[in-house]
MDTraj code that builds the backbone (N, CA, C; nanometers):
import mdtraj as md
import numpy as np

residues = "MET ASN ARG GLY ASN ASP LYS MET HIS LEU SER ASP GLU VAL LEU GLU LEU VAL ALA GLU ARG PHE ARG CYS LEU GLY GLU PRO ILE ARG LEU LYS ILE LEU ARG ALA LEU GLU GLU GLY GLU ALA ASN VAL GLY GLN LEU VAL GLY GLY LEU HIS ALA THR GLN ALA ASN ILE SER LYS HIS LEU LYS VAL LEU VAL ASP ALA GLY ILE LEU ALA ARG ARG PRO GLN GLY THR SER ALA TYR TYR SER ILE VAL ASP PRO VAL VAL ILE SER LEU CYS ARG THR VAL CYS THR ASP LEU ALA ASP LYS LEU ARG SER GLN ALA GLU VAL PHE GLY LEU THR VAL SER GLY THR GLN ARG PRO GLY SER".split()
xyz = np.array([
    [6.6254, 4.2002, -13.2208],
    [6.5697, 4.3332, -13.2171],
    [6.6805, 4.4373, -13.2172],
    [6.7818, 4.4145, -13.2966],
    [6.8928, 4.5080, -13.3073],
    [6.8818, 4.5880, -13.4349],
    [6.9236, 4.7099, -13.4285],
    [6.9385, 4.7933, -13.5470],
    [7.0849, 4.8313, -13.5523],
    [7.1584, 4.7635, -13.6379],
    [7.3017, 4.7866, -13.6404],
    [7.3602, 4.7413, -13.5091],
    [7.4332, 4.8288, -13.4447],
    [7.4918, 4.7966, -13.3154],
    [7.4090, 4.8510, -13.1999],
    [7.2989, 4.9188, -13.2299],
    [7.2148, 4.9757, -13.1255],
    [7.1185, 4.8699, -13.0743],
    [7.1292, 4.8371, -12.9460],
    [7.0350, 4.7430, -12.8866],
    [6.9157, 4.8210, -12.8342],
    [6.7979, 4.7649, -12.8578],
    [6.6775, 4.8271, -12.8055],
    [6.6550, 4.7748, -12.6643],
    [6.6440, 4.8644, -12.5707],
    [6.6184, 4.8266, -12.4325],
    [6.4726, 4.8573, -12.4037],
    [6.3910, 4.7530, -12.4127],
    [6.2471, 4.7687, -12.3952],
    [6.2043, 4.7075, -12.2631],
    [6.1099, 4.7734, -12.1997],
    [6.0580, 4.7220, -12.0733],
    [5.9739, 4.5975, -12.0989],
    [5.9502, 4.5225, -11.9937],
    [5.8643, 4.4044, -12.0050],
    [5.7258, 4.4423, -12.0541],
    [5.6768, 4.5578, -12.0125],
    [5.5438, 4.6030, -12.0546],
    [5.5399, 4.6298, -12.2051],
    [5.6443, 4.6927, -12.2554],
    [5.6506, 4.7208, -12.3990],
    [5.6633, 4.5907, -12.4775],
    [5.7457, 4.4987, -12.4284],
    [5.7590, 4.3699, -12.4967],
    [5.6268, 4.2950, -12.4996],
    [5.5466, 4.3081, -12.3964],
    [5.4137, 4.2446, -12.3954],
    [5.3251, 4.3069, -12.5037],
    [5.3339, 4.4366, -12.5220],
    [5.2567, 4.5028, -12.6278],
    [5.3016, 4.4558, -12.7659],
    [5.4317, 4.4397, -12.7830],
    [5.4846, 4.3893, -12.9104],
    [5.4344, 4.2474, -12.9350],
    [5.4390, 4.1645, -12.8313],
    [5.3914, 4.0265, -12.8445],
    [5.2433, 4.0235, -12.8782],
    [5.1671, 4.1129, -12.8200],
    [5.0228, 4.1192, -12.8495],
    [4.9998, 4.1546, -12.9960],
    [5.0809, 4.2423, -13.0487],
    [5.0695, 4.2809, -13.1896],
    [5.0950, 4.1602, -13.2796],
    [5.2003, 4.0832, -13.2465],
    [5.2296, 3.9628, -13.3249],
    [5.1197, 3.8583, -13.3093],
    [5.0632, 3.8442, -13.1900],
    [4.9520, 3.7495, -13.1721],
    [4.8338, 3.7895, -13.2585],
    [4.8114, 3.9184, -13.2695],
    [4.7008, 3.9687, -13.3519],
    [4.7194, 3.9274, -13.4973],
    [4.8424, 3.9224, -13.5429],
    [4.8718, 3.8853, -13.6818],
    [4.8895, 3.7352, -13.6993],
    [4.8728, 3.6589, -13.5924],
    [4.8978, 3.5155, -13.5956],
    [4.7834, 3.4313, -13.6489],
    [4.6776, 3.4928, -13.6949],
    [4.5634, 3.4199, -13.7513],
    [4.5630, 3.4368, -13.9029],
    [4.5670, 3.3277, -13.9780],
    [4.5688, 3.3389, -14.1251],
    [4.4532, 3.4210, -14.1822],
    [4.3351, 3.4108, -14.1246],
    [4.2214, 3.4863, -14.1789],
    [4.2445, 3.6364, -14.1647],
    [4.3129, 3.6769, -14.0588],
    [4.3421, 3.8200, -14.0415],
    [4.4414, 3.8668, -14.1471],
    [4.5369, 3.7822, -14.1799],
    [4.6310, 3.8171, -14.2867],
    [4.5593, 3.8242, -14.4213],
    [4.4621, 3.7363, -14.4420],
    [4.3831, 3.7413, -14.5659],
    [4.3009, 3.8694, -14.5719],
    [4.2471, 3.9119, -14.4583],
    [4.1719, 4.0377, -14.4533],
    [4.2635, 4.1534, -14.4894],
    [4.3831, 4.1559, -14.4318],
    [4.4785, 4.2624, -14.4636],
    [4.5137, 4.2621, -14.6120],
    [4.5360, 4.1438, -14.6660],
    [4.5683, 4.1339, -14.8095],
    [4.4534, 4.1897, -14.8936],
    [4.3297, 4.1570, -14.8562],
    [4.2137, 4.2072, -14.9299],
    [4.2023, 4.3591, -14.9180],
    [4.2338, 4.4126, -14.8020],
    [4.2204, 4.5567, -14.7806],
    [4.3352, 4.6373, -14.8398],
    [4.4394, 4.5699, -14.8863],
    [4.5464, 4.6417, -14.9566],
    [4.4926, 4.7058, -15.0842],
    [4.3864, 4.6489, -15.1400],
    [4.3248, 4.7029, -15.2615],
    [4.2425, 4.8272, -15.2325],
    [4.2117, 4.8508, -15.1066],
    [4.1293, 4.9650, -15.0674],
    [4.0245, 4.9213, -14.9669],
    [3.9519, 5.0178, -14.9154],
    [3.8548, 4.9863, -14.8113],
    [3.7445, 4.8948, -14.8632],
    [3.6844, 4.8219, -14.7703],
    [3.5766, 4.7286, -14.8055],
    [3.4850, 4.7136, -14.6855],
    [3.3615, 4.6714, -14.7134],
    [3.2699, 4.6433, -14.6032],
    [3.2690, 4.4926, -14.5760],
    [3.1993, 4.4532, -14.4714],
    [3.1985, 4.3127, -14.4306],
    [3.1485, 4.2236, -14.5438],
    [3.0422, 4.2656, -14.6106],
    [2.9861, 4.1849, -14.7187],
    [3.0859, 4.1601, -14.8297],
    [3.1607, 4.2619, -14.8658],
    [3.2619, 4.2463, -14.9702],
    [3.3717, 4.1505, -14.9248],
    [3.4119, 4.1608, -14.7990],
    [3.5156, 4.0719, -14.7470],
    [3.4663, 3.9283, -14.7374],
    [3.3421, 3.9099, -14.6954],
    [3.2848, 3.7753, -14.6852],
    [3.2873, 3.7085, -14.8222],
    [3.2441, 3.7794, -14.9251],
    [3.2411, 3.7228, -15.0594],
    [3.3799, 3.6912, -15.1115],
    [3.4746, 3.7782, -15.0868],
    [3.6092, 3.7593, -15.1382],
    [3.6914, 3.6561, -15.0621],
    [3.6584, 3.6368, -14.9348],
    [3.7378, 3.5451, -14.8523],
    [3.6675, 3.4124, -14.8260],
    [3.5443, 3.4005, -14.8731],
    [3.4681, 3.2767, -14.8566],
    [3.4624, 3.2346, -14.7095],
    [3.4260, 3.3292, -14.6258],
    [3.4116, 3.3048, -14.4819],
    [3.2753, 3.3570, -14.4393],
    [3.2351, 3.3243, -14.3181],
    [3.1052, 3.3700, -14.2702],
    [3.1139, 3.5143, -14.2224],
    [2.9990, 3.5795, -14.2216],
    [2.9921, 3.7184, -14.1764],
    [3.0360, 3.7289, -14.0314],
    [2.9924, 3.6350, -13.9479],
    [3.0277, 3.6387, -13.8055],
    [3.1786, 3.6246, -13.7865],
    [3.2401, 3.5353, -13.8623],
    [3.3844, 3.5128, -13.8502],
    [3.4628, 3.6367, -13.8947],
    [3.4261, 3.6925, -14.0081],
    [3.4951, 3.8120, -14.0580],
    [3.4774, 3.9270, -13.9599],
    [3.3560, 3.9471, -13.9107],
    [3.3298, 4.0563, -13.8167],
    [3.4131, 4.0430, -13.6900],
    [3.4254, 3.9214, -13.6398],
    [3.5047, 3.8966, -13.5183],
    [3.6498, 3.9372, -13.5406],
    [3.7056, 3.8979, -13.6545],
    [3.8456, 3.9280, -13.6820],
    [3.8668, 4.0759, -13.7149],
    [3.7694, 4.1382, -13.7792],
    [3.7783, 4.2820, -13.8043],
    [3.7849, 4.3592, -13.6730],
    [3.7046, 4.3179, -13.5762],
    [3.7040, 4.3844, -13.4452],
    [3.8415, 4.3760, -13.3795],
    [3.9041, 4.2590, -13.3865],
    [4.0381, 4.2422, -13.3283],
    [4.1365, 4.3379, -13.3958],
    [4.1305, 4.3456, -13.5286],
    [4.2233, 4.4313, -13.6026],
    [4.1974, 4.5797, -13.5774],
    [4.0712, 4.6171, -13.5616],
    [4.0376, 4.7561, -13.5273],
    [4.0848, 4.7876, -13.3864],
    [4.0557, 4.6986, -13.2920],
    [4.0965, 4.7207, -13.1527],
    [4.2483, 4.7313, -13.1391],
    [4.3217, 4.6636, -13.2279],
    [4.4683, 4.6674, -13.2248],
    [4.5240, 4.7926, -13.2927],
    [4.4367, 4.8706, -13.3559],
    [4.4823, 4.9915, -13.4233],
    [4.5410, 4.9666, -13.5604],
    [4.5167, 4.8484, -13.6149],
    [4.5682, 4.8138, -13.7476],
    [4.4712, 4.8594, -13.8561],
    [4.3424, 4.8468, -13.8269],
    [4.2382, 4.8899, -13.9202],
    [4.1571, 5.0044, -13.8607],
    [4.0942, 5.0800, -13.9496],
    [3.9964, 5.1815, -13.9094],
    [3.8610, 5.1365, -13.9593],
    [3.7576, 5.1738, -13.8870],
    [3.6189, 5.1434, -13.9235],
    [3.5483, 5.2750, -13.9516],
    [3.4871, 5.2845, -14.0703],
    [3.4151, 5.4055, -14.1095],
    [3.2695, 5.3707, -14.1379],
    [3.1785, 5.4135, -14.0483],
    [3.0369, 5.3851, -14.0737],
    [2.9859, 5.4682, -14.1918],
    [2.9005, 5.4043, -14.2728],
    [2.8351, 5.4754, -14.3825],
    [2.6983, 5.4125, -14.4025],
    [2.5953, 5.4847, -14.3659],
    [2.4593, 5.4313, -14.3742],
    [2.4465, 5.3085, -14.2861],
    [2.3997, 5.1989, -14.3442],
    [2.3825, 5.0757, -14.2669],
    [2.5063, 4.9858, -14.2726],
    [2.6112, 5.0325, -14.3385],
    [2.7335, 4.9534, -14.3511],
    [2.8478, 5.0203, -14.2766],
    [2.9555, 4.9461, -14.2641],
    [3.0804, 5.0012, -14.2127],
    [3.1904, 4.9582, -14.3084],
    [3.2796, 5.0486, -14.3358],
    [3.3904, 5.0219, -14.4264],
    [3.5203, 5.0188, -14.3464],
    [3.6050, 4.9242, -14.3811],
    [3.7303, 4.9028, -14.3094],
    [3.8464, 4.9351, -14.4011],
    [3.9517, 4.9932, -14.3419],
    [4.0723, 5.0255, -14.4179],
    [4.1936, 5.0101, -14.3268],
    [4.3073, 4.9919, -14.3886],
    [4.4326, 4.9769, -14.3156],
    [4.4818, 5.1148, -14.2748],
    [4.5108, 5.1311, -14.1454],
    [4.5636, 5.2587, -14.0975],
    [4.7066, 5.2451, -14.0471],
    [4.7576, 5.1237, -14.0424],
    [4.8948, 5.1011, -13.9971],
    [4.9732, 5.0336, -14.1085],
    [5.0307, 5.1125, -14.1994],
    [5.1022, 5.0541, -14.3127],
    [5.2272, 4.9758, -14.2710],
    [5.2753, 4.9968, -14.1497],
    [5.3916, 4.9218, -14.1017],
    [5.3597, 4.7723, -14.0983],
    [5.2356, 4.7380, -14.0683],
    [5.1949, 4.5975, -14.0631],
    [5.2094, 4.5336, -14.2007],
    [5.1713, 4.6039, -14.3049],
    [5.1841, 4.5514, -14.4409],
    [5.3315, 4.5350, -14.4754],
    [5.4114, 4.6316, -14.4392],
    [5.5557, 4.6226, -14.4629],
    [5.6148, 4.5023, -14.3888],
    [5.5739, 4.4815, -14.2664],
    [5.6204, 4.3675, -14.1879],
    [5.5815, 4.2360, -14.2553],
    [5.4567, 4.2260, -14.2989],
    [5.4107, 4.1037, -14.3659],
    [5.4901, 4.0775, -14.4935],
    [5.5159, 4.1818, -14.5699],
    [5.5945, 4.1656, -14.6931],
    [5.7365, 4.1194, -14.6614],
    [5.7944, 4.1756, -14.5577],
    [5.9301, 4.1364, -14.5188],
    [5.9345, 3.9889, -14.4803],
    [5.8384, 3.9461, -14.3996],
    [5.8336, 3.8060, -14.3566],
    [5.8110, 3.7145, -14.4765],
    [5.7197, 3.7501, -14.5648],
    [5.6906, 3.6663, -14.6821],
    [5.8101, 3.6579, -14.7760],
    [5.8769, 3.7694, -14.7978],
    [5.9950, 3.7694, -14.8848],
    [6.1048, 3.6839, -14.8253],
    [6.1285, 3.6969, -14.6955],
    [6.2313, 3.6171, -14.6295],
    [6.1977, 3.4685, -14.6371],
    [6.0725, 3.4341, -14.6144],
    [6.0300, 3.2947, -14.6215],
    [6.0471, 3.2398, -14.7635],
    [6.0088, 3.3176, -14.8633],
    [6.0232, 3.2738, -15.0023],
    [6.1701, 3.2506, -15.0370],
    [6.2562, 3.3409, -14.9905],
    [6.3996, 3.3236, -15.0165],
    [6.4524, 3.1961, -14.9509],
    [6.4101, 3.1694, -14.8300],
    [6.4546, 3.0480, -14.7602],
    [6.4045, 2.9227, -14.8316],
    [6.2800, 2.9254, -14.8777],
    [6.2249, 2.8103, -14.9491],
    [6.2982, 2.7870, -15.0815],
    [6.3331, 2.8972, -15.1508],
    [6.4097, 2.8837, -15.2753],
    [6.5459, 2.8199, -15.2475],
    [6.6107, 2.8641, -15.1408],
    [6.7415, 2.8084, -15.1040],
    [6.7303, 2.6607, -15.0705],
    [6.6264, 2.6236, -14.9975],
    [6.6064, 2.4828, -14.9634],
    [6.5797, 2.4001, -15.0877],
    [6.5027, 2.4540, -15.1805],
    [6.4744, 2.3820, -15.3049],
    [6.6027, 2.3586, -15.3839],
    [6.6913, 2.4579, -15.3851],
    [6.8179, 2.4446, -15.4576],
    [6.9045, 2.3331, -15.3998],
    [6.8971, 2.3133, -15.2684],
    [6.9736, 2.2057, -15.2047],
    [6.9342, 2.0712, -15.2643],
    [6.8080, 2.0582, -15.3010],
    [6.7582, 1.9333, -15.3577],
    [6.7615, 1.9345, -15.5106],
    [6.8257, 2.0335, -15.5684],
    [6.8387, 2.0401, -15.7137],
    [6.7106, 2.0824, -15.7827],
    [6.6199, 2.1447, -15.7088],
    [6.4944, 2.1899, -15.7661],
    [6.5040, 2.3381, -15.7999],
    [6.4270, 2.3787, -15.8986],
    [6.4197, 2.5210, -15.9311],
    [6.2775, 2.5668, -15.9065],
    [6.2657, 2.6884, -15.8655],
    [6.1355, 2.7473, -15.8399],
    [6.1080, 2.8448, -15.9515],
    [5.9974, 2.8239, -16.0219],
    [5.9634, 2.9125, -16.1332],
    [5.8821, 3.0300, -16.0807],
    [5.8747, 3.1314, -16.1623],
    [5.7990, 3.2498, -16.1266],
    [5.8906, 3.3583, -16.0743],
    [5.8587, 3.4799, -16.1125],
    [5.9418, 3.5921, -16.0694],
    [5.8686, 3.6837, -15.9746],
    [5.7412, 3.6563, -15.9497],
    [5.6651, 3.7433, -15.8625],
    [5.7112, 3.7266, -15.7186],
    [5.7386, 3.8380, -15.6535],
    [5.7800, 3.8382, -15.5153],
    [5.6552, 3.8391, -15.4278],
    [5.6587, 3.7787, -15.3090],
    [5.5443, 3.7826, -15.2189],
    [5.5051, 3.9254, -15.1908],
    [5.3747, 3.9488, -15.1900],
    [5.3243, 4.0824, -15.1629],
    [5.3260, 4.1744, -15.2831],
    [5.3671, 4.1217, -15.3978],
    [5.3721, 4.2052, -15.5194],
    [5.2378, 4.2056, -15.5870],
])
top = md.Topology()
chain = top.add_chain()
for i, resn in enumerate(residues, 1):
    res = top.add_residue(resn, chain, resSeq=i)
    for name in ("N", "CA", "C"):
        top.add_atom(name, md.element.get_by_symbol(name[0]), res)
traj = md.Trajectory(xyz[None], top)
């Protein structure tokens, strides 16, 4: 948690909040929801169809993401639409995916393998 030579001195309470944020992102279905919402807002029905999950499961995970302040919920008639309100989370996910892809490419090279494709994670 260093930025250059500046060490961040965070209290135990703040570190617990940071850990909670990472726990919130620790479920693959939540990451899939975020990926789907990068295209724009969607309602539960649209997410269920696109993610091939049940309405109850998607709704449960949407609530966690809203409660964490990552998503916003906008009621409209009998539906609610969800959108990403914390773009830092998307940036974080892209950083992690890019780093992981680079590490996997390096490991493949050790074994004399090449990885095809030029698309970067999150692109």
